[in-house]
MDTraj code that builds the backbone (N, CA, C; nanometers):
import mdtraj as md
import numpy as np

residues = "MET MET TYR ARG LYS GLU ILE LYS LEU GLU THR LYS HIS GLU MET GLU ILE VAL ASP ILE THR GLY MET VAL GLU GLU VAL VAL ARG GLN SER ASN ILE LYS ASP GLY ILE VAL ASN ILE PHE VAL PRO GLY SER THR GLY ALA ILE THR THR ILE GLU TYR GLU PRO GLY LEU LEU HIS ASP LEU PRO ALA ALA LEU GLU ARG ILE ALA PRO SER ASN ALA TYR TYR LYS HIS GLU GLU ARG TRP HIS ASP GLY ASN GLY ARG SER HIS VAL LYS ALA SER ILE ILE GLY PRO SER LEU CYS VAL PRO ILE GLU ASN GLY LYS LEU LEU LEU GLY THR TRP GLN GLN LEU VAL PHE ILE GLU CYS ASP VAL ARG ALA ARG GLN ARG ARG LEU ILE VAL THR VAL VAL GLY".split()
xyz = np.array([
    [14.9824, 12.7065, 12.5559],
    [14.9357, 12.7161, 12.6931],
    [14.8889, 12.5767, 12.7385],
    [14.9102, 12.5475, 12.8660],
    [14.8723, 12.4186, 12.9213],
    [14.8177, 12.4368, 13.0619],
    [14.7142, 12.3584, 13.0948],
    [14.6518, 12.3623, 13.2271],
    [14.6250, 12.2186, 13.2682],
    [14.6593, 12.1851, 13.3941],
    [14.6388, 12.0482, 13.4418],
    [14.5688, 12.0509, 13.5770],
    [14.4753, 11.9565, 13.5936],
    [14.4049, 11.9427, 13.7202],
    [14.3675, 11.7962, 13.7400],
    [14.3589, 11.7558, 13.8658],
    [14.3167, 11.6196, 13.8969],
    [14.1714, 11.6171, 13.9399],
    [14.1033, 11.5115, 13.8985],
    [13.9677, 11.4835, 13.9438],
    [13.9769, 11.3585, 14.0315],
    [13.9175, 11.3641, 14.1483],
    [13.9187, 11.2489, 14.2386],
    [13.7827, 11.1783, 14.2317],
    [13.7877, 11.0456, 14.2251],
    [13.6673, 10.9633, 14.2214],
    [13.6786, 10.8536, 14.3259],
    [13.5660, 10.8141, 14.3793],
    [13.5606, 10.6984, 14.4678],
    [13.4597, 10.6013, 14.4075],
    [13.5081, 10.4841, 14.3675],
    [13.4182, 10.3854, 14.3077],
    [13.3767, 10.2842, 14.4134],
    [13.2646, 10.2188, 14.3855],
    [13.2088, 10.1248, 14.4827],
    [13.2192, 9.9794, 14.4392],
    [13.2269, 9.9540, 14.3068],
    [13.2244, 9.8147, 14.2621],
    [13.2818, 9.7994, 14.1214],
    [13.3114, 9.6754, 14.0881],
    [13.3609, 9.6387, 13.9560],
    [13.2591, 9.6769, 13.8485],
    [13.3089, 9.7294, 13.7381],
    [13.2313, 9.7702, 13.6219],
    [13.1371, 9.8874, 13.6495],
    [13.1666, 9.9645, 13.7531],
    [13.0938, 10.0897, 13.7748],
    [13.1349, 10.1867, 13.6643],
    [13.0365, 10.2502, 13.6028],
    [13.0606, 10.3456, 13.4946],
    [13.0189, 10.4836, 13.5446],
    [13.1155, 10.5756, 13.5478],
    [13.0937, 10.7085, 13.6034],
    [13.0982, 10.8117, 13.4909],
    [12.9921, 10.8891, 13.4762],
    [12.9877, 10.9970, 13.3777],
    [13.0754, 11.1113, 13.4294],
    [13.1838, 11.1378, 13.3606],
    [13.2782, 11.2423, 13.4026],
    [13.2711, 11.3648, 13.3108],
    [13.1747, 11.3675, 13.2209],
    [13.1651, 11.4765, 13.1224],
    [13.1621, 11.6136, 13.1891],
    [13.0726, 11.6323, 13.2847],
    [13.0600, 11.7616, 13.3515],
    [13.1872, 11.8018, 13.4251],
    [13.2537, 11.7050, 13.4863],
    [13.3786, 11.7341, 13.5589],
    [13.4868, 11.7805, 13.4629],
    [13.4973, 11.7145, 13.3478],
    [13.5979, 11.7527, 13.2481],
    [13.5625, 11.8884, 13.1870],
    [13.4342, 11.9120, 13.1595],
    [13.3919, 12.0426, 13.1083],
    [13.4299, 12.1541, 13.2055],
    [13.4179, 12.1288, 13.3347],
    [13.4539, 12.2290, 13.4352],
    [13.6042, 12.2577, 13.4337],
    [13.6862, 12.1551, 13.4177],
    [13.8313, 12.1769, 13.4096],
    [13.8638, 12.2591, 13.2854],
    [13.8003, 12.2277, 13.1729],
    [13.8226, 12.3052, 13.0502],
    [13.7823, 12.4512, 13.0732],
    [13.6689, 12.4735, 13.1378],
    [13.6236, 12.6104, 13.1675],
    [13.7267, 12.6835, 13.2528],
    [13.7755, 12.6166, 13.3585],
    [13.8742, 12.6773, 13.4476],
    [14.0044, 12.7106, 13.3767],
    [14.0370, 12.6339, 13.2734],
    [14.1642, 12.6533, 13.2024],
    [14.1681, 12.7830, 13.1218],
    [14.0511, 12.8350, 13.0859],
    [14.0397, 12.9516, 12.9978],
    [14.0992, 12.9278, 12.8591],
    [14.1204, 12.8026, 12.8234],
    [14.1694, 12.7683, 12.6898],
    [14.0472, 12.7484, 12.6010],
    [14.0406, 12.8220, 12.4923],
    [13.9223, 12.8197, 12.4051],
    [13.9314, 12.7155, 12.2947],
    [14.0509, 12.6970, 12.2392],
    [14.0683, 12.6023, 12.1288],
    [14.1912, 12.5167, 12.1551],
    [14.1747, 12.3856, 12.1415],
    [14.2847, 12.2933, 12.1657],
    [14.2330, 12.1527, 12.1880],
    [14.2935, 12.0855, 12.2849],
    [14.2543, 11.9485, 12.3192],
    [14.2565, 11.9308, 12.4701],
    [14.1795, 11.8337, 12.5154],
    [14.1865, 11.7922, 12.6546],
    [14.2165, 11.6427, 12.6553],
    [14.3093, 11.6046, 12.7404],
    [14.3438, 11.4638, 12.7583],
    [14.3030, 11.4232, 12.8991],
    [14.2346, 11.3099, 12.9101],
    [14.1942, 11.2548, 13.0393],
    [14.2668, 11.1226, 13.0542],
    [14.3410, 11.1054, 13.1646],
    [14.4248, 10.9872, 13.1860],
    [14.4025, 10.9340, 13.3266],
    [14.3881, 10.8021, 13.3403],
    [14.3791, 10.7396, 13.4716],
    [14.5092, 10.6630, 13.4984],
    [14.5832, 10.7006, 13.6027],
    [14.6982, 10.6208, 13.6419],
    [14.6491, 10.4886, 13.7015],
    [14.7136, 10.3818, 13.6667],
    [14.6737, 10.2506, 13.7166],
    [14.6337, 10.1611, 13.6018],
    [14.6384, 10.0318, 13.6241],
    [14.6164, 9.9366, 13.5150],
    [14.4825, 9.8647, 13.5216],
    [14.3906, 9.9115, 13.6093],
    [14.2589, 9.8494, 13.6163],
    [14.1452, 9.9510, 13.6051],
    [14.1765, 10.0708, 13.5588],
    [14.0762, 10.1725, 13.5318],
    [14.0812, 10.2076, 13.3843],
    [13.9699, 10.2580, 13.3298],
    [13.9648, 10.2880, 13.1872],
    [13.8823, 10.4140, 13.1615],
    [13.9119, 10.4784, 13.0484],
    [13.8427, 10.5989, 13.0047],
    [13.7938, 10.5761, 12.8614],
    [13.6681, 10.6101, 12.8355],
    [13.6143, 10.6005, 12.6991],
    [13.4947, 10.6930, 12.6860],
    [13.4235, 10.6810, 12.5750],
    [13.2978, 10.7527, 12.5563],
    [13.1862, 10.6510, 12.5387],
    [13.0668, 10.6933, 12.5712],
    [12.9481, 10.6085, 12.5555],
    [12.8260, 10.6986, 12.5574],
    [12.7158, 10.6491, 12.5071],
    [12.5881, 10.7149, 12.5330],
    [12.5470, 10.6672, 12.6717],
    [12.5482, 10.7573, 12.7680],
    [12.5268, 10.7226, 12.9092],
    [12.3770, 10.7036, 12.9344],
    [12.3284, 10.5850, 12.8990],
    [12.1860, 10.5533, 12.9179],
    [12.1766, 10.4104, 12.9722],
    [12.0687, 10.3767, 13.0423],
    [12.0583, 10.2492, 13.1142],
    [12.0867, 10.1250, 13.0307],
    [12.0420, 10.1220, 12.9065],
    [12.0661, 10.0047, 12.8228],
    [12.2136, 9.9804, 12.8003],
    [12.2861, 10.0854, 12.7636],
    [12.4298, 10.0704, 12.7398],
    [12.5081, 10.0519, 12.8691],
    [12.4582, 10.1074, 12.9793],
    [12.5243, 10.0860, 13.1085],
    [12.5143, 9.9387, 13.1496],
    [12.4186, 9.8675, 13.0937],
    [12.4082, 9.7224, 13.1122],
    [12.4885, 9.6486, 13.0043],
    [12.4757, 9.6922, 12.8797],
    [12.5354, 9.6214, 12.7663],
    [12.6882, 9.6209, 12.7673],
    [12.7505, 9.7337, 12.8021],
    [12.8972, 9.7392, 12.7986],
    [12.9595, 9.6417, 12.8989],
    [12.9196, 9.6418, 13.0263],
    [12.9758, 9.5419, 13.1180],
    [12.9466, 9.3980, 13.0731],
    [12.8293, 9.3749, 13.0164],
    [12.7955, 9.2401, 12.9690],
    [12.8882, 9.1981, 12.8552],
    [12.9165, 9.2893, 12.7643],
    [13.0076, 9.2593, 12.6538],
    [13.1487, 9.2320, 12.7050],
    [13.1946, 9.3129, 12.7995],
    [13.3283, 9.2924, 12.8559],
    [13.3361, 9.1609, 12.9333],
    [13.2271, 9.1206, 12.9951],
    [13.2235, 8.9910, 13.0648],
    [13.2393, 8.8764, 12.9651],
    [13.1835, 8.8904, 12.8458],
    [13.1995, 8.7867, 12.7433],
    [13.3435, 8.7814, 12.6927],
    [13.4088, 8.8978, 12.6870],
    [13.5471, 8.9043, 12.6383],
    [13.6457, 8.8528, 12.7430],
    [13.6271, 8.8932, 12.8681],
    [13.7172, 8.8546, 12.9775],
    [13.6304, 8.8064, 13.0944],
    [13.5802, 8.6822, 13.0865],
    [13.4845, 8.6332, 13.1860],
    [13.5427, 8.6179, 13.3264],
    [13.4557, 8.6385, 13.4238],
    [13.4937, 8.6281, 13.5648],
    [13.5409, 8.4875, 13.6016],
    [13.4846, 8.3877, 13.5373],
    [13.5151, 8.2498, 13.5752],
    [13.6297, 8.1883, 13.4946],
    [13.6981, 8.2673, 13.4131],
    [13.8114, 8.2173, 13.3346],
    [13.9386, 8.2153, 13.4204],
    [14.0361, 8.1371, 13.3751],
    [14.1668, 8.1308, 13.4418],
    [14.2544, 8.2437, 13.3867],
    [14.3195, 8.3177, 13.4769],
    [14.4115, 8.4248, 13.4389],
    [14.5469, 8.3990, 13.5026],
    [14.6493, 8.3897, 13.4214],
    [14.7859, 8.3629, 13.4679],
    [14.8318, 8.4683, 13.5692],
    [14.7773, 8.5883, 13.5595],
    [14.8095, 8.6975, 13.6533],
    [14.7884, 8.6537, 13.7987],
    [14.6913, 8.5681, 13.8211],
    [14.6593, 8.5234, 13.9580],
    [14.7744, 8.4466, 14.0222],
    [14.8567, 8.3811, 13.9418],
    [14.9705, 8.3065, 13.9959],
    [15.0717, 8.3985, 14.0628],
    [15.0795, 8.5203, 14.0151],
    [15.1774, 8.6145, 14.0693],
    [15.1243, 8.6894, 14.1906],
    [15.0030, 8.7445, 14.1825],
    [14.9552, 8.8342, 14.2870],
    [14.8411, 8.7773, 14.3701],
    [14.7688, 8.6789, 14.3197],
    [14.6574, 8.6167, 14.3944],
    [14.5540, 8.7204, 14.4409],
    [14.5308, 8.8222, 14.3579],
    [14.4374, 8.9281, 14.3977],
    [14.3041, 8.9219, 14.3244],
    [14.2833, 8.8207, 14.2427],
    [14.1535, 8.7985, 14.1800],
    [14.1131, 8.8984, 14.0737],
    [14.2079, 8.9761, 14.0214],
    [14.1677, 9.0794, 13.9257],
    [14.2353, 9.0680, 13.7892],
    [14.2719, 8.9477, 13.7512],
    [14.3296, 8.9282, 13.6181],
    [14.2385, 8.9807, 13.5091],
    [14.1092, 8.9525, 13.5229],
    [14.0115, 9.0001, 13.4237],
    [14.0056, 9.1528, 13.4207],
    [14.0279, 9.2154, 13.5360],
    [14.0242, 9.3616, 13.5444],
    [14.1322, 9.4247, 13.4573],
    [14.2514, 9.3676, 13.4615],
    [14.3619, 9.4180, 13.3805],
    [14.3328, 9.4015, 13.2314],
    [14.2763, 9.2867, 13.1945],
    [14.2439, 9.2610, 13.0542],
    [14.1396, 9.3610, 13.0042],
    [14.0312, 9.3792, 13.0792],
    [13.9254, 9.4716, 13.0383],
    [13.9772, 9.6145, 13.0263],
    [14.0539, 9.6594, 13.1249],
    [14.1069, 9.7958, 13.1224],
    [14.2036, 9.8159, 13.0059],
    [14.2823, 9.7136, 12.9761],
    [14.3770, 9.7242, 12.8643],
    [14.3058, 9.7346, 12.7308],
    [14.1955, 9.6636, 12.7156],
    [14.1192, 9.6691, 12.5906],
    [14.0602, 9.8083, 12.5693],
    [14.0059, 9.8682, 12.6747],
    [13.9439, 10.0011, 12.6631],
    [14.0497, 10.1099, 12.6558],
    [14.1458, 10.1063, 12.7467],
    [14.2547, 10.2035, 12.7470],
    [14.2457, 10.3024, 12.8616],
    [14.3605, 10.3613, 12.9001],
    [14.3676, 10.4495, 13.0156],
    [14.3469, 10.5979, 12.9866],
    [14.3297, 10.6344, 12.8587],
    [14.3201, 10.7780, 12.8298],
    [14.2357, 10.8052, 12.7069],
    [14.2000, 10.9326, 12.6947],
    [14.1186, 10.9780, 12.5821],
    [14.1527, 11.1241, 12.5553],
    [14.1560, 11.1607, 12.4306],
    [14.1838, 11.2983, 12.3908],
    [14.0620, 11.3520, 12.3151],
    [14.0147, 11.4711, 12.3538],
    [13.8945, 11.5298, 12.2947],
    [13.9273, 11.6716, 12.2478],
    [13.8871, 11.7083, 12.1252],
    [13.9092, 11.8456, 12.0790],
    [13.8194, 11.9456, 12.1517],
    [13.8698, 12.0678, 12.1615],
    [13.7965, 12.1795, 12.2229],
    [13.7871, 12.2912, 12.1199],
    [13.6670, 12.3474, 12.1070],
    [13.6472, 12.4619, 12.0191],
    [13.5588, 12.5622, 12.0919],
    [13.6025, 12.6871, 12.0949],
    [13.5288, 12.7932, 12.1651],
    [13.4981, 12.7544, 12.3103],
    [13.5916, 12.6867, 12.3735],
    [13.5770, 12.6495, 12.5142],
    [13.4853, 12.5307, 12.5396],
    [13.4412, 12.4625, 12.4345],
    [13.3479, 12.3498, 12.4479],
    [13.4096, 12.2211, 12.3952],
    [13.3779, 12.1104, 12.4620],
    [13.4192, 11.9794, 12.4127],
    [13.3437, 11.9481, 12.2846],
    [13.4131, 11.8983, 12.1838],
    [13.3484, 11.8643, 12.0573],
    [13.3021, 11.7182, 12.0620],
    [13.2002, 11.6939, 12.1429],
    [13.1414, 11.5611, 12.1576],
    [13.0162, 11.5512, 12.0724],
    [12.9807, 11.4294, 12.0350],
    [12.8567, 11.4066, 11.9623],
    [12.7367, 11.4297, 12.0524],
    [12.6204, 11.4408, 11.9920],
    [12.4968, 11.4710, 12.0652],
    [12.4736, 11.3753, 12.1812],
    [12.4956, 11.2470, 12.1611],
    [12.4667, 11.1461, 12.2647],
    [12.5944, 11.0892, 12.3251],
    [12.7045, 11.1593, 12.3149],
    [12.8349, 11.1077, 12.3579],
    [12.8780, 11.1708, 12.4894],
    [12.9015, 11.0864, 12.5887],
    [12.9530, 11.1317, 12.7172],
    [13.0886, 11.0660, 12.7444],
    [13.1692, 11.1349, 12.8256],
    [13.2973, 11.0813, 12.8715],
    [13.2716, 10.9989, 12.9972],
    [13.3318, 10.8804, 13.0045],
    [13.3104, 10.7958, 13.1220],
    [13.4402, 10.7348, 13.1717],
    [13.4431, 10.7162, 13.3041],
    [13.5458, 10.6355, 13.3688],
    [13.4824, 10.5008, 13.3997],
    [13.5543, 10.3926, 13.3734],
    [13.5046, 10.2582, 13.4031],
    [13.5976, 10.1928, 13.5046],
    [13.5402, 10.1548, 13.6167],
    [13.6157, 10.0827, 13.7201],
    [13.6163, 9.9349, 13.6824],
    [13.7305, 9.8864, 13.6410],
    [13.7427, 9.7454, 13.6030],
    [13.7912, 9.6583, 13.7181],
    [13.8429, 9.7190, 13.8248],
    [13.8948, 9.6393, 13.9361],
    [13.7805, 9.5699, 14.0100],
    [13.8161, 9.4658, 14.0827],
    [13.7163, 9.3824, 14.1515],
    [13.6742, 9.4397, 14.2863],
    [13.7284, 9.5546, 14.3224],
    [13.6946, 9.6141, 14.4521],
    [13.6787, 9.7658, 14.4383],
    [13.6207, 9.8252, 14.5402],
    [13.6076, 9.9712, 14.5446],
    [13.7470, 10.0338, 14.5432],
    [13.7586, 10.1503, 14.4811],
    [13.8884, 10.2160, 14.4699],
    [13.8750, 10.3666, 14.4847],
    [13.9809, 10.4281, 14.5307],
    [13.9975, 10.5735, 14.5253],
    [14.0766, 10.5983, 14.3971],
    [14.0223, 10.6776, 14.3080],
    [14.0866, 10.7022, 14.1790],
    [14.1152, 10.8496, 14.1612],
    [14.2156, 10.8767, 14.0801],
    [14.2416, 11.0137, 14.0378],
    [14.2556, 11.0127, 13.8864],
    [14.1965, 11.1116, 13.8260],
    [14.2055, 11.1297, 13.6821],
    [14.2886, 11.2557, 13.6586],
    [14.3831, 11.2467, 13.5703],
    [14.4660, 11.3627, 13.5361],
    [14.4099, 11.4221, 13.4075],
    [14.3649, 11.5455, 13.4178],
    [14.3021, 11.6152, 13.3038],
    [14.3980, 11.7267, 13.2613],
    [14.4441, 11.7190, 13.1365],
    [14.5392, 11.8159, 13.0832],
    [14.4767, 11.8848, 12.9631],
    [14.4694, 12.0173, 12.9694],
    [14.4127, 12.0971, 12.8613],
    [14.5295, 12.1699, 12.7932],
    [14.5361, 12.1569, 12.6619],
    [14.6429, 12.2199, 12.5843],
    [14.5792, 12.3010, 12.4724],
    [14.6275, 12.4228, 12.4558],
    [14.5741, 12.5066, 12.3482],
    [14.6597, 12.6266, 12.3232],
])
top = md.Topology()
chain = top.add_chain()
for i, resn in enumerate(residues, 1):
    res = top.add_residue(resn, chain, resSeq=i)
    for name in ("N", "CA", "C"):
        top.add_atom(name, md.element.get_by_symbol(name[0]), res)
traj = md.Trajectory(xyz[None], top)
């Protein structure tokens, strides 16, 4: 059995981290699938999906770490082609990745105690995003 639904998000700024755990749990509930997996995927090359402990310290630390890996003031060859100022956005999103798969048991996500699902806006501007959530069981 398979169930698919889209979640729509509107982000306001670069490195905005959105807790999507409750939204994904709701899609799993709607699916009526008790045991299986859920996959969350963001179409596009400047958005990312991962897990984190959604608390203020880490909401500061993760963007800071990504800034050290792909700094805003570095030269990105991508700019020669599109001149859109988001070369770093593509690098950060590629490192994190566009999707995540989570097991489901008895209709519940098998997440750790302090683990939440998050969408990370890596682009340099506000965006309208859609997440494709697919439940299989």
